[in-house]
C-alpha positions in Angstrom: 61.3 -24.3 0.4 58.2 -22.1 0.8 54.9 -23.6 -0.4 53.3 -21.4 -3.1 49.9 -22.0 -4.7 50.3 -22.5 -8.5 46.8 -23.4 -9.4 43.4 -23.4 -7.5 40.7 -24.7 -9.8 37.1 -25.9 -9.7 35.3 -28.1 -12.2 33.4 -26.3 -15.0 29.7 -27.1 -15.5 29.0 -26.0 -19.1 32.4 -26.7 -20.6 32.4 -30.2 -19.1 29.0 -31.3 -20.2 27.4 -28.7 -22.5 24.5 -30.9 -23.6 23.6 -31.9 -20.0 23.8 -28.2 -19.0 21.5 -27.1 -21.8 19.0 -29.9 -21.0 18.9 -28.9 -17.3 18.5 -25.2 -18.1 15.5 -26.2 -20.4 14.1 -28.4 -17.6 14.4 -25.4 -15.2 11.7 -23.7 -17.3 9.2 -26.3 -16.0 10.9 -26.3 -12.5 12.0 -30.0 -12.8 15.7 -29.1 -13.5 16.2 -26.6 -10.6 17.2 -29.1 -7.9 19.5 -31.0 -10.3 21.3 -27.9 -11.6 21.6 -26.6 -8.0 23.1 -29.9 -6.8 25.5 -29.9 -9.7 26.5 -26.3 -9.1 27.1 -26.9 -5.4 29.2 -30.0 -6.2 31.3 -28.0 -8.6 31.8 -25.1 -6.3 32.8 -27.3 -3.3 35.3 -29.4 -5.2 38.8 -27.8 -5.5 42.0 -28.9 -7.0 45.0 -27.1 -5.6 48.5 -27.5 -6.9 51.2 -26.0 -4.9 55.0 -26.2 -5.1 54.9 -29.1 -2.6 51.4 -30.8 -2.8 48.5 -31.6 -5.2 45.3 -31.7 -3.2 41.7 -32.5 -4.1 39.0 -31.5 -1.6 35.3 -31.9 -2.0 32.1 -32.0 -0.1 29.7 -29.8 1.8 28.4 -31.8 4.8 31.0 -34.5 4.7 34.4 -33.6 3.4 36.9 -35.6 1.3 40.5 -34.6 1.2 43.1 -36.3 -0.9 46.7 -35.1 -1.1 49.9 -36.3 -2.8 53.4 -34.8 -2.6 54.6 -33.4 -5.9 57.9 -35.2 -5.5 56.0 -38.6 -5.3 54.0 -38.2 -8.4 54.9 -40.7 -11.1 52.0 -40.5 -13.6 49.6 -37.8 -14.7 46.7 -38.9 -17.0 44.5 -36.6 -18.9 41.3 -37.9 -20.5 39.1 -35.7 -22.8 36.0 -36.5 -24.8 35.5 -34.8 -28.2 33.4 -32.0 -26.7 35.8 -31.6 -23.8 38.6 -31.1 -26.3 36.6 -28.4 -28.0 36.0 -26.6 -24.7 39.5 -27.3 -23.4 38.4 -29.2 -20.3 39.3 -32.7 -19.2 39.7 -35.3 -16.4 43.0 -35.4 -14.6 44.3 -38.5 -12.9 47.4 -38.3 -10.6 49.1 -41.4 -9.3 52.3 -42.2 -7.3 54.6 -45.1 -7.1 53.2 -45.9 -3.6 49.7 -47.0 -4.9 48.7 -49.3 -7.7 45.8 -47.1 -8.9 45.1 -43.4 -9.5 45.0 -41.5 -6.2 43.5 -38.2 -7.3 40.8 -38.1 -10.0 39.7 -34.6 -10.9 36.8 -34.5 -13.4 35.9 -31.6 -15.6 38.7 -29.1 -15.0 39.6 -26.4 -17.5 43.0 -26.3 -19.1 44.1 -29.8 -18.0 47.4 -29.6 -19.8 48.3 -26.3 -17.9 47.6 -28.1 -14.7 49.8 -31.0 -15.8 52.6 -28.5 -16.7 52.3 -26.8 -13.3 52.8 -30.1 -11.6 55.7 -31.1 -13.8 57.4 -27.7 -13.3 57.2 -28.2 -9.6 58.8 -31.6 -9.7 62.0 -30.4 -11.4 
């Protein structure tokens, strides 16, 4: 079976934490918020959740890299957590676990359309 990318996603800054985003933008006016918002932006752009027909992969990092991969066929549980504001902006945290581990193996925080990601994983498992 050929591996095809179903979803390639990055965390969303404003939609994940709109109050934090607005506060940092206001702090940028007095230059204090610039390093914080730059760090947050770089972290969001370098973290990628990729769902293919065979694997679900979370990669992150600039200087040091973190790579976590699980096979779609091994996934036993998908958890989605959303705060009230995250529900309004349709973002959430996604936890993916397999039967091989006792805990969650992939935790992806602040991704848009978490239920679409869950559905893409479930459609690949069938």
